[in-house]
N, C-alpha and C positions, 0 to 999 in steps of 0.2 A: 783896257786893252782886250782885243779879241783873242779868243783861244784858238790856236792853230793845231791841226792834227797832222802828224807825220805818218806817211804811209810806210809800213814795214819794209825792210830791205828786200825780203823774198818776193814781195808783190812787185816792186820796181824791177827786180831781176826777171821775174816771169813775164812782165809786160815787154821788156826789152827783147827777151828771147822770142816771144811770140811775134812781135813786129819784125824782127830780123828774119825769121823763117818765112813769114808771109811775103815780105819784100823780095826774098830770094826765089819765090815762086813755089814754095811747098804748099800743098793742099792740106790745110788743117781742119779738123772737126772740133766742134765745141766739146768741152768736158761732159761726160755722161752724167755726172752728178748734178750739175747745175742746168745745163741747156739741153741735154740729150745729144744725139748724134747729128748735129746741124753744121753746115759749112760755115767757115769763118772767112771774112773779107776785111780789107782795109778801107776805111772811110777817111778822106782828107777834106777838111774845110778850112776856110780862112778865119783867123782869129778875130774876135769882135773888136778888140781895141788895138792890137798890134798889127793886124793884117797879115801876120805870118801864117803859113800853112801848118795845121795841127793834124796829126794822123792818129787814129785809134782803131783797134780791132773790134769788129762786131760779128755777131752770129745771126744768121737769118733763121728765125724759128717759125715753123708752120704748125698750127694747132687748129683742129676742127675746120680746115679749109681756109683759115685766115693766116696772113703773114705778119710777123712781128720782127722788130729789130731788138736784139739783146746785146747788152754791153756789161762789162764788169762793174762799172760805177754808174749810178743813176744820174740825177740832176746835180751837177757840181759846177763851180766856176771854171 
């Protein structure tokens, strides 16, 4: 059987709060410790299997003249 990892409650709470504030129209900036002072946006894509829309918050990071997309979690299902 595969080992599953549960995300801590405070992470789920923080994600829900961030999504709610961004959906309400608040302009948030990425946390200084991890991303620096970069603007955060919502990205919505259709699910691969279900076809349902999935929304995540992302930060647009600019370093040395190049643009990158930052997210809390990397490559996950």
